[in-house]
MMTF fields as JSON, N, C-alpha, C and O atoms, coordinates in Angstrom:
{
  "mmtfVersion": "1.0.0",
  "mmtfProducer": "UNKNOWN",
  "numBonds": 439,
  "numAtoms": 440,
  "numGroups": 110,
  "numChains": 1,
  "numModels": 1,
  "chainsPerModel": [1],
  "groupsPerChain": [110],
  "chainIdList": ["A"],
  "bondAtomList": [4, 2, 8, 6, 12, 10, 16, 14, 20, 18, 24, 22, 28, 26, 32, 30, 36, 34, 40, 38, 44, 42, 48, 46, 52, 50, 56, 54, 60, 58, 64, 62, 68, 66, 72, 70, 76, 74, 80, 78, 84, 82, 88, 86, 92, 90, 96, 94, 100, 98, 104, 102, 108, 106, 112, 110, 116, 114, 120, 118, 124, 122, 128, 126, 132, 130, 136, 134, 140, 138, 144, 142, 148, 146, 152, 150, 156, 154, 160, 158, 164, 162, 168, 166, 172, 170, 176, 174, 180, 178, 184, 182, 188, 186, 192, 190, 196, 194, 200, 198, 204, 202, 208, 206, 212, 210, 216, 214, 220, 218, 224, 222, 228, 226, 232, 230, 236, 234, 240, 238, 244, 242, 248, 246, 252, 250, 256, 254, 260, 258, 264, 262, 268, 266, 272, 270, 276, 274, 280, 278, 284, 282, 288, 286, 292, 290, 296, 294, 300, 298, 304, 302, 308, 306, 312, 310, 316, 314, 320, 318, 324, 322, 328, 326, 332, 330, 336, 334, 340, 338, 344, 342, 348, 346, 352, 350, 356, 354, 360, 358, 364, 362, 368, 366, 372, 370, 376, 374, 380, 378, 384, 382, 388, 386, 392, 390, 396, 394, 400, 398, 404, 402, 408, 406, 412, 410, 416, 414, 420, 418, 424, 422, 428, 426, 432, 430, 436, 434],
  "bondOrderList": [1, 1, 1, 1, 1, 1, 1, 1, 1, 1, 1, 1, 1, 1, 1, 1, 1, 1, 1, 1, 1, 1, 1, 1, 1, 1, 1, 1, 1, 1, 1, 1, 1, 1, 1, 1, 1, 1, 1, 1, 1, 1, 1, 1, 1, 1, 1, 1, 1, 1, 1, 1, 1, 1, 1, 1, 1, 1, 1, 1, 1, 1, 1, 1, 1, 1, 1, 1, 1, 1, 1, 1, 1, 1, 1, 1, 1, 1, 1, 1, 1, 1, 1, 1, 1, 1, 1, 1, 1, 1, 1, 1, 1, 1, 1, 1, 1, 1, 1, 1, 1, 1, 1, 1, 1, 1, 1, 1, 1],
  "groupList": [{"groupName": "MET", "atomNameList": ["N", "CA", "C", "O"], "elementList": ["N", "C", "C", "O"], "formalChargeList": [0, 0, 0, 0], "bondAtomList": [1, 0, 2, 1, 3, 2], "bondOrderList": [1, 1, 2], "singleLetterCode": "M", "chemCompType": "L-PEPTIDE LINKING"}, {"groupName": "LEU", "atomNameList": ["N", "CA", "C", "O"], "elementList": ["N", "C", "C", "O"], "formalChargeList": [0, 0, 0, 0], "bondAtomList": [1, 0, 2, 1, 3, 2], "bondOrderList": [1, 1, 2], "singleLetterCode": "L", "chemCompType": "L-PEPTIDE LINKING"}, {"groupName": "THR", "atomNameList": ["N", "CA", "C", "O"], "elementList": ["N", "C", "C", "O"], "formalChargeList": [0, 0, 0, 0], "bondAtomList": [1, 0, 2, 1, 3, 2], "bondOrderList": [1, 1, 2], "singleLetterCode": "T", "chemCompType": "L-PEPTIDE LINKING"}, {"groupName": "LYS", "atomNameList": ["N", "CA", "C", "O"], "elementList": ["N", "C", "C", "O"], "formalChargeList": [0, 0, 0, 0], "bondAtomList": [1, 0, 2, 1, 3, 2], "bondOrderList": [1, 1, 2], "singleLetterCode": "K", "chemCompType": "L-PEPTIDE LINKING"}, {"groupName": "ILE", "atomNameList": ["N", "CA", "C", "O"], "elementList": ["N", "C", "C", "O"], "formalChargeList": [0, 0, 0, 0], "bondAtomList": [1, 0, 2, 1, 3, 2], "bondOrderList": [1, 1, 2], "singleLetterCode": "I", "chemCompType": "L-PEPTIDE LINKING"}, {"groupName": "TYR", "atomNameList": ["N", "CA", "C", "O"], "elementList": ["N", "C", "C", "O"], "formalChargeList": [0, 0, 0, 0], "bondAtomList": [1, 0, 2, 1, 3, 2], "bondOrderList": [1, 1, 2], "singleLetterCode": "Y", "chemCompType": "L-PEPTIDE LINKING"}, {"groupName": "SER", "atomNameList": ["N", "CA", "C", "O"], "elementList": ["N", "C", "C", "O"], "formalChargeList": [0, 0, 0, 0], "bondAtomList": [1, 0, 2, 1, 3, 2], "bondOrderList": [1, 1, 2], "singleLetterCode": "S", "chemCompType": "L-PEPTIDE LINKING"}, {"groupName": "VAL", "atomNameList": ["N", "CA", "C", "O"], "elementList": ["N", "C", "C", "O"], "formalChargeList": [0, 0, 0, 0], "bondAtomList": [1, 0, 2, 1, 3, 2], "bondOrderList": [1, 1, 2], "singleLetterCode": "V", "chemCompType": "L-PEPTIDE LINKING"}, {"groupName": "ALA", "atomNameList": ["N", "CA", "C", "O"], "elementList": ["N", "C", "C", "O"], "formalChargeList": [0, 0, 0, 0], "bondAtomList": [1, 0, 2, 1, 3, 2], "bondOrderList": [1, 1, 2], "singleLetterCode": "A", "chemCompType": "L-PEPTIDE LINKING"}, {"groupName": "PHE", "atomNameList": ["N", "CA", "C", "O"], "elementList": ["N", "C", "C", "O"], "formalChargeList": [0, 0, 0, 0], "bondAtomList": [1, 0, 2, 1, 3, 2], "bondOrderList": [1, 1, 2], "singleLetterCode": "F", "chemCompType": "L-PEPTIDE LINKING"}, {"groupName": "GLY", "atomNameList": ["N", "CA", "C", "O"], "elementList": ["N", "C", "C", "O"], "formalChargeList": [0, 0, 0, 0], "bondAtomList": [1, 0, 2, 1, 3, 2], "bondOrderList": [1, 1, 2], "singleLetterCode": "G", "chemCompType": "PEPTIDE LINKING"}, {"groupName": "PRO", "atomNameList": ["N", "CA", "C", "O"], "elementList": ["N", "C", "C", "O"], "formalChargeList": [0, 0, 0, 0], "bondAtomList": [1, 0, 2, 1, 3, 2], "bondOrderList": [1, 1, 2], "singleLetterCode": "P", "chemCompType": "L-PEPTIDE LINKING"}, {"groupName": "ASN", "atomNameList": ["N", "CA", "C", "O"], "elementList": ["N", "C", "C", "O"], "formalChargeList": [0, 0, 0, 0], "bondAtomList": [1, 0, 2, 1, 3, 2], "bondOrderList": [1, 1, 2], "singleLetterCode": "N", "chemCompType": "L-PEPTIDE LINKING"}, {"groupName": "ASP", "atomNameList": ["N", "CA", "C", "O"], "elementList": ["N", "C", "C", "O"], "formalChargeList": [0, 0, 0, 0], "bondAtomList": [1, 0, 2, 1, 3, 2], "bondOrderList": [1, 1, 2], "singleLetterCode": "D", "chemCompType": "L-PEPTIDE LINKING"}, {"groupName": "GLU", "atomNameList": ["N", "CA", "C", "O"], "elementList": ["N", "C", "C", "O"], "formalChargeList": [0, 0, 0, 0], "bondAtomList": [1, 0, 2, 1, 3, 2], "bondOrderList": [1, 1, 2], "singleLetterCode": "E", "chemCompType": "L-PEPTIDE LINKING"}, {"groupName": "GLN", "atomNameList": ["N", "CA", "C", "O"], "elementList": ["N", "C", "C", "O"], "formalChargeList": [0, 0, 0, 0], "bondAtomList": [1, 0, 2, 1, 3, 2], "bondOrderList": [1, 1, 2], "singleLetterCode": "Q", "chemCompType": "L-PEPTIDE LINKING"}, {"groupName": "ARG", "atomNameList": ["N", "CA", "C", "O"], "elementList": ["N", "C", "C", "O"], "formalChargeList": [0, 0, 0, 0], "bondAtomList": [1, 0, 2, 1, 3, 2], "bondOrderList": [1, 1, 2], "singleLetterCode": "R", "chemCompType": "L-PEPTIDE LINKING"}, {"groupName": "TRP", "atomNameList": ["N", "CA", "C", "O"], "elementList": ["N", "C", "C", "O"], "formalChargeList": [0, 0, 0, 0], "bondAtomList": [1, 0, 2, 1, 3, 2], "bondOrderList": [1, 1, 2], "singleLetterCode": "W", "chemCompType": "L-PEPTIDE LINKING"}],
  "groupTypeList": [0, 1, 1, 2, 0, 3, 3, 4, 4, 3, 5, 6, 6, 7, 8, 4, 7, 6, 1, 0, 4, 1, 9, 10, 2, 1, 6, 4, 11, 3, 2, 7, 5, 12, 3, 2, 13, 0, 14, 8, 7, 3, 1, 10, 5, 11, 4, 6, 9, 7, 2, 15, 12, 9, 2, 16, 1, 13, 11, 11, 9, 11, 17, 3, 5, 6, 9, 10, 6, 11, 17, 14, 13, 11, 9, 3, 4, 6, 17, 9, 12, 9, 1, 1, 6, 5, 1, 4, 4, 9, 1, 7, 0, 10, 1, 8, 8, 2, 10, 4, 14, 3, 1, 9, 4, 3, 4, 16, 3, 3],
  "groupIdList": [1, 2, 3, 4, 5, 6, 7, 8, 9, 10, 11, 12, 13, 14, 15, 16, 17, 18, 19, 20, 21, 22, 23, 24, 25, 26, 27, 28, 29, 30, 31, 32, 33, 34, 35, 36, 37, 38, 39, 40, 41, 42, 43, 44, 45, 46, 47, 48, 49, 50, 51, 52, 53, 54, 55, 56, 57, 58, 59, 60, 61, 62, 63, 64, 65, 66, 67, 68, 69, 70, 71, 72, 73, 74, 75, 76, 77, 78, 79, 80, 81, 82, 83, 84, 85, 86, 87, 88, 89, 90, 91, 92, 93, 94, 95, 96, 97, 98, 99, 100, 101, 102, 103, 104, 105, 106, 107, 108, 109, 110],
  "secStructList": [7, 7, 7, 7, 2, 2, 2, 2, 2, 2, 2, 2, 2, 2, 2, 2, 2, 2, 2, 2, 2, 2, 2, 2, 4, 4, 4, 1, 7, 3, 3, 3, 7, 1, 6, 6, 4, 4, 4, 1, 3, 3, 3, 7, 1, 1, 1, 7, 7, 3, 3, 3, 7, 7, 6, 6, 7, 7, 7, 7, 1, 1, 3, 3, 3, 7, 7, 7, 7, 6, 6, 6, 1, 7, 3, 3, 3, 7, 2, 2, 2, 2, 2, 2, 2, 2, 2, 2, 2, 2, 2, 2, 2, 2, 2, 2, 2, 2, 2, 2, 2, 2, 2, 2, 2, 2, 2, 2, 2, 7],
  "xCoordList": [90.602, 90.158, 90.834, 90.78, 91.453, 92.156, 91.194, 90.553, 91.1, 90.257, 91.09, 92.03, 90.737, 91.436, 90.748, 89.606, 91.448, 90.888, 89.625, 88.672, 89.631, 88.471, 87.237, 86.144, 87.413, 86.29, 85.824, 84.624, 86.765, 86.412, 85.571, 84.559, 85.991, 85.238, 83.865, 82.859, 83.833, 82.565, 81.56, 80.423, 81.983, 81.035, 80.737, 79.662, 81.654, 81.365, 80.314, 79.4, 80.458, 79.467, 78.105, 77.082, 78.092, 76.833, 76.203, 74.987, 77.01, 76.486, 75.862, 74.788, 76.519, 76.005, 74.732, 73.754, 74.738, 73.548, 72.389, 71.248, 72.665, 71.615, 70.988, 69.771, 71.806, 71.292, 70.433, 69.397, 70.871, 70.091, 68.745, 67.718, 68.749, 67.498, 66.588, 65.385, 67.166, 66.371, 65.678, 64.483, 66.407, 65.779, 64.79, 63.784, 65.078, 64.162, 62.814, 61.802, 62.8, 61.53, 60.554, 59.355, 61.055, 60.15, 59.241, 58.218, 59.61, 58.782, 57.701, 56.889, 57.683, 56.632, 55.361, 55.345, 54.29, 53.088, 52.317, 52.288, 51.706, 50.806, 49.411, 49.25, 48.404, 47.025, 46.434, 46.586, 45.748, 45.069, 43.576, 43.158, 42.769, 41.345, 40.469, 39.295, 41.011, 40.212, 41.147, 42.368, 40.554, 41.319, 42.141, 43.233, 41.629, 42.349, 43.651, 44.686, 43.586, 44.788, 45.859, 47.048, 45.456, 46.399, 47.277, 48.323, 46.862, 47.638, 48.956, 49.919, 49.012, 50.216, 50.397, 50.103, 50.88, 51.151, 52.544, 53.537, 52.6, 53.879, 54.534, 53.935, 55.78, 56.505, 57.835, 58.381, 58.339, 59.618, 59.421, 58.439, 60.364, 60.34, 61.724, 62.683, 61.893, 60.899, 60.113, 59.037, 60.646, 59.931, 59.729, 60.681, 58.504, 58.23, 59.107, 59.153, 59.806, 60.678, 60.399, 61.013, 59.483, 59.076, 57.565, 56.831, 57.107, 55.675, 55.46, 56.069, 54.593, 54.373, 52.902, 52.017, 52.658, 51.318, 50.927, 51.594, 49.853, 49.384, 48.029, 47.317, 47.659, 46.322, 46.101, 44.958, 47.148, 46.959, 46.262, 45.732, 46.261, 45.656, 44.231, 43.859, 43.432, 42.05, 41.724, 40.989, 42.277, 42.059, 40.798, 40.232, 40.358, 39.291, 39.9, 41.083, 39.095, 39.618, 39.124, 38.027, 39.867, 41.216, 42.243, 42.017, 43.374, 44.432, 45.774, 45.931, 46.743, 48.071, 49.07, 49.113, 49.874, 50.909, 52.257, 52.368, 53.278, 54.652, 55.287, 54.613, 56.546, 57.184, 57.026, 57.392, 56.474, 56.249, 57.298, 58.279, 57.076, 58.014, 58.153, 57.151, 59.377, 59.563, 59.259, 59.03, 59.253, 58.948, 57.446, 57.007, 56.664, 55.216, 54.453, 53.396, 54.985, 54.309, 55.221, 56.24, 54.874, 55.748, 55.936, 55.038, 57.124, 57.422, 58.282, 58.923, 58.272, 59.107, 59.849, 59.321, 61.084, 61.888, 62.081, 62.471, 61.808, 62.116, 63.506, 63.652, 64.52, 65.898, 66.142, 66.942, 65.468, 65.604, 65.093, 65.767, 63.894, 63.33, 64.175, 64.324, 64.726, 65.603, 66.822, 67.159, 67.468, 68.657, 68.315, 69.075, 67.182, 66.755, 66.459, 66.855, 65.773, 65.488, 66.786, 66.953, 67.707, 69.003, 69.757, 70.337, 69.741, 70.433, 69.843, 70.581, 68.527, 67.87, 68.272, 68.642, 68.197, 68.551, 70.032, 70.402, 70.882, 72.319, 72.627, 73.434, 71.989, 72.232, 71.769, 72.471, 70.605, 70.098, 71.02, 71.36, 71.419, 72.304, 73.682, 74.295, 74.168, 75.456, 75.433, 76.372, 74.356, 74.213, 74.12, 74.705, 73.377, 73.251, 74.611, 74.98, 75.35, 76.671, 77.624, 78.382, 77.583, 78.443, 78.051, 78.919, 76.758, 76.286, 76.684, 77.117, 76.539, 76.927, 78.438, 78.904, 79.191, 80.645, 81.058, 81.926, 80.451, 80.767, 80.378, 81.081, 79.258, 78.822, 79.833, 80.172, 80.317, 81.312, 82.621, 83.261, 83.026, 84.245, 84.084, 85.005, 82.915, 82.632, 82.651, 83.209, 82.041, 82.004, 83.408, 83.768, 84.204, 85.553, 86.454, 87.346, 86.242, 87.068, 86.781, 87.601, 85.644, 85.295, 86.135, 85.974],
  "yCoordList": [10.642, 9.368, 9.168, 10.032, 8.047, 7.729, 7.092, 6.084, 7.689, 7.112, 6.13, 6.512, 4.883, 3.876, 3.74, 4.163, 3.154, 2.939, 2.08, 2.281, 1.131, 0.253, 1.065, 0.835, 2.011, 2.847, 3.78, 3.998, 4.332, 5.223, 4.476, 4.993, 3.259, 2.448, 2.081, 2.139, 1.702, 1.311, 2.458, 2.282, 3.64, 4.753, 5.376, 5.944, 5.281, 5.732, 4.827, 5.293, 3.52, 2.562, 2.799, 2.771, 3.033, 3.313, 4.589, 4.648, 5.604, 6.87, 6.669, 7.206, 5.903, 5.665, 4.829, 5.148, 3.766, 2.902, 3.694, 3.537, 4.536, 5.354, 6.3, 6.482, 6.894, 7.791, 7.031, 7.527, 5.831, 5.009, 4.629, 4.669, 4.264, 3.927, 5.143, 5.037, 6.303, 7.53, 7.842, 8.136, 7.783, 8.028, 6.922, 7.173, 5.707, 4.594, 4.772, 4.255, 5.506, 5.714, 6.566, 6.567, 7.282, 8.073, 7.188, 7.651, 5.914, 5.011, 4.327, 3.577, 4.576, 4.017, 4.829, 6.033, 4.181, 4.947, 5.493, 4.89, 6.634, 7.262, 7.262, 7.512, 6.985, 6.962, 8.364, 9.103, 8.709, 10.001, 9.709, 8.839, 10.446, 10.16, 11.152, 10.869, 12.311, 13.284, 14.228, 14.162, 15.094, 16.015, 17.004, 17.402, 17.393, 18.324, 17.694, 18.358, 16.407, 15.704, 15.645, 15.581, 15.666, 15.559, 16.807, 16.755, 17.912, 19.154, 19.076, 19.749, 18.282, 18.213, 16.805, 16.544, 15.903, 14.537, 14.523, 14.829, 14.164, 14.161, 12.789, 11.759, 12.807, 11.571, 11.548, 12.587, 10.341, 10.146, 9.67, 10.023, 8.863, 8.331, 8.449, 8.529, 8.466, 8.358, 9.649, 9.628, 10.774, 12.05, 12.513, 12.532, 12.888, 13.335, 14.538, 15.512, 14.458, 15.558, 16.08, 17.057, 15.443, 15.912, 16.075, 15.207, 17.205, 17.433, 17.594, 18.455, 16.763, 16.797, 17.024, 16.552, 17.766, 18.127, 17.24, 17.257, 16.471, 15.569, 16.001, 15.168, 17.259, 17.697, 17.621, 17.723, 17.448, 17.325, 16.005, 15.86, 15.047, 13.736, 13.709, 14.528, 12.759, 12.618, 11.136, 10.534, 10.556, 9.125, 8.872, 9.799, 7.617, 7.265, 7.246, 6.947, 7.563, 7.609, 6.416, 5.929, 5.928, 6.344, 5.868, 4.89, 6.574, 6.262, 6.366, 7.164, 5.562, 5.589, 6.263, 6.004, 7.135, 7.845, 7.673, 7.668, 7.531, 7.632, 8.749, 9.345, 9.033, 10.163, 10.036, 9.02, 11.083, 11.088, 11.908, 12.358, 12.089, 12.839, 14.273, 14.975, 14.721, 16.105, 17.122, 18.295, 16.691, 17.593, 17.779, 18.809, 16.793, 16.858, 17.237, 17.863, 16.859, 17.1, 17.937, 17.435, 19.2, 20.056, 19.507, 18.892, 19.746, 19.255, 20.262, 21.131, 20.118, 20.925, 19.991, 18.967, 20.363, 19.578, 20.382, 21.548, 19.756, 20.347, 19.836, 18.692, 20.671, 20.244, 19.891, 19.003, 20.569, 20.23, 18.813, 18.017, 18.496, 17.159, 16.106, 14.986, 16.47, 15.566, 15.201, 14.026, 16.213, 15.972, 15.204, 14.335, 15.523, 14.815, 13.342, 12.456, 13.085, 11.704, 10.956, 9.803, 11.636, 11.02, 10.676, 9.597, 11.592, 11.361, 10.158, 9.33, 10.064, 8.935, 7.614, 6.661, 7.562, 6.336, 6.019, 4.862, 7.052, 6.85, 6.277, 5.356, 6.82, 6.32, 4.877, 4.067, 4.551, 3.176, 2.22, 1.147, 2.613, 1.758, 1.643, 0.575, 2.739, 2.707, 1.779, 1.017, 1.849, 0.948, -0.511, -1.402, -0.742, -2.107, -2.62, -3.762, -1.777, -2.18, -2.485, -3.454, -1.664, -1.882, -3.175, -3.942, -3.411, -4.642, -5.881, -6.875, -5.822, -6.958, -7.184, -8.321, -6.087, -6.191, -6.852, -7.725, -6.447, -7.039, -8.514, -9.329, -8.855, -10.248, -11.105, -12.201, -10.616, -11.359, -11.497, -12.547, -10.467, -10.544, -11.586, -12.355, -11.605, -12.568, -13.992, -14.891, -14.199, -15.532, -15.967, -17.133, -15.038, -15.343, -15.761, -16.589, -15.211, -15.521, -16.904, -17.44, -17.491, -18.821, -19.896, -21.071],
  "zCoordList": [-34.715, -35.283, -36.627, -37.502, -36.773, -38.003, -38.997, -38.698, -40.179, -41.228, -42.031, -42.729, -41.924, -42.701, -44.052, -44.226, -44.989, -46.323, -46.233, -46.986, -45.31, -45.112, -44.707, -45.225, -43.783, -43.346, -44.456, -44.623, -45.213, -46.32, -47.346, -47.822, -47.687, -48.65, -48.085, -48.792, -46.801, -46.166, -46.195, -46.632, -45.728, -45.642, -47.007, -47.196, -47.945, -49.31, -49.94, -50.621, -49.7, -50.208, -49.572, -50.256, -48.27, -47.567, -48.124, -48.302, -48.399, -48.937, -50.307, -50.58, -51.174, -52.527, -52.481, -53.158, -51.688, -51.569, -50.973, -51.407, -49.989, -49.367, -50.387, -50.399, -51.231, -52.27, -53.281, -53.726, -53.634, -54.567, -53.948, -54.624, -52.682, -51.994, -51.937, -52.173, -51.622, -51.522, -52.842, -52.854, -53.95, -55.245, -55.605, -56.269, -55.168, -55.406, -54.722, -55.195, -53.604, -52.897, -53.715, -53.439, -54.711, -55.559, -56.403, -56.906, -56.561, -57.359, -56.527, -57.068, -55.219, -54.368, -54.598, -54.343, -55.079, -55.431, -54.228, -53.156, -54.438, -53.461, -54.061, -55.255, -53.247, -53.716, -53.679, -52.706, -54.781, -54.915, -55.018, -55.782, -54.236, -54.167, -54.918, -55.156, -55.297, -56.046, -56.815, -56.676, -57.618, -58.459, -57.622, -58.03, -56.478, -55.611, -55.103, -55.034, -54.749, -54.289, -55.375, -55.064, -56.635, -57.743, -57.891, -58.539, -57.301, -57.409, -56.648, -57.015, -55.615, -54.78, -54.229, -53.063, -55.072, -54.644, -54.016, -54.675, -52.737, -52.007, -52.145, -51.837, -52.616, -52.89, -52.148, -51.778, -51.943, -51.278, -49.855, -49.202, -49.372, -48.007, -47.416, -48.183, -46.15, -45.095, -44.88, -44.282, -45.365, -45.3, -46.736, -47.516, -47.096, -48.467, -48.801, -48.051, -49.945, -50.341, -51.744, -52.173, -52.462, -53.786, -53.792, -53.318, -54.337, -54.534, -56.029, -56.664, -56.586, -58.031, -58.343, -57.629, -59.437, -59.879, -61.063, -62.098, -60.913, -61.961, -62.532, -63.092, -62.407, -62.827, -64.334, -64.78, -65.13, -66.581, -66.934, -68.035, -66.006, -66.242, -65.708, -64.868, -66.203, -65.749, -65.53, -66.313, -64.46, -64.216, -63.4, -62.822, -63.352, -62.409, -61.001, -60.838, -59.996, -58.628, -57.831, -58.106, -56.871, -56.491, -57.52, -58.233, -57.584, -58.543, -57.836, -56.912, -58.267, -57.642, -58.562, -59.765, -57.969, -58.71, -58.049, -56.823, -58.871, -58.398, -59.234, -60.074, -59.018, -59.695, -61.202, -61.793, -61.82, -63.258, -63.983, -63.392, -65.244, -66.076, -65.579, -65.446, -65.301, -64.846, -65.945, -65.65, -67.203, -68.309, -68.497, -69.007, -68.091, -68.285, -67.018, -67.087, -65.879, -64.603, -63.709, -63.234, -63.47, -62.656, -61.246, -60.671, -60.709, -59.362, -58.612, -59.204, -57.289, -56.403, -55.463, -55.029, -55.158, -54.224, -52.946, -52.989, -51.82, -50.521, -50.15, -49.717, -50.316, -50.079, -48.618, -48.323, -47.707, -46.296, -46.039, -45.385, -46.556, -46.382, -47.098, -46.61, -48.253, -48.996, -48.137, -47.991, -47.579, -46.756, -45.482, -45.052, -44.885, -43.683, -43.996, -43.238, -45.093, -45.506, -45.79, -45.394, -46.486, -46.796, -45.51, -45.39, -44.566, -43.298, -42.562, -42.027, -42.536, -41.865, -42.52, -41.833, -43.852, -44.57, -44.384, -44.182, -44.452, -44.278, -42.894, -42.768, -41.86, -40.505, -40.342, -39.736, -40.871, -40.777, -41.536, -41.035, -42.738, -43.539, -42.885, -42.909, -42.303, -41.613, -40.409, -40.183, -39.64, -38.489, -38.942, -38.325, -40.03, -40.556, -41.043, -40.77, -41.76, -42.258, -41.104, -41.157, -40.072, -38.906, -38.182, -37.765, -38.035, -37.398, -38.178, -37.596, -39.495, -40.342, -40.265, -40.194, -40.281, -40.183, -38.863, -38.856, -37.758, -36.448, -36.405, -35.807, -37.042, -37.087, -37.842, -37.395, -38.981, -39.747, -38.977, -39.04, -38.257, -37.453, -36.347, -36.073, -35.719, -34.657, -35.202, -34.573, -36.374, -36.992, -37.392, -37.225, -37.921, -38.378, -37.214, -37.401, -36.025, -34.864, -34.297, -33.551, -34.63, -34.103, -34.724, -34.396]
}
């Protein structure tokens, strides 16, 4: 398979956008219902890949949390889940980019 410059740019763009979306999912809040839940708040989509501890805080419940300061709230990253989430987003974005590209080619030929 010959990699053309067009394909390299397309898939590099998809890779960068997918990574930005993946990190953006950390800002999607998760609801916590008690102090025990605050010990391990799972963040990230489509598969949770960050677990963060918010027990230093004392909010009223239920409360919503998204990724907090890594210096104040300890966290762990599941690299397997991170890569799996990235792969899922990359595949969806790649399929969308290919579909949009085919649509534009079809419209251009008319």
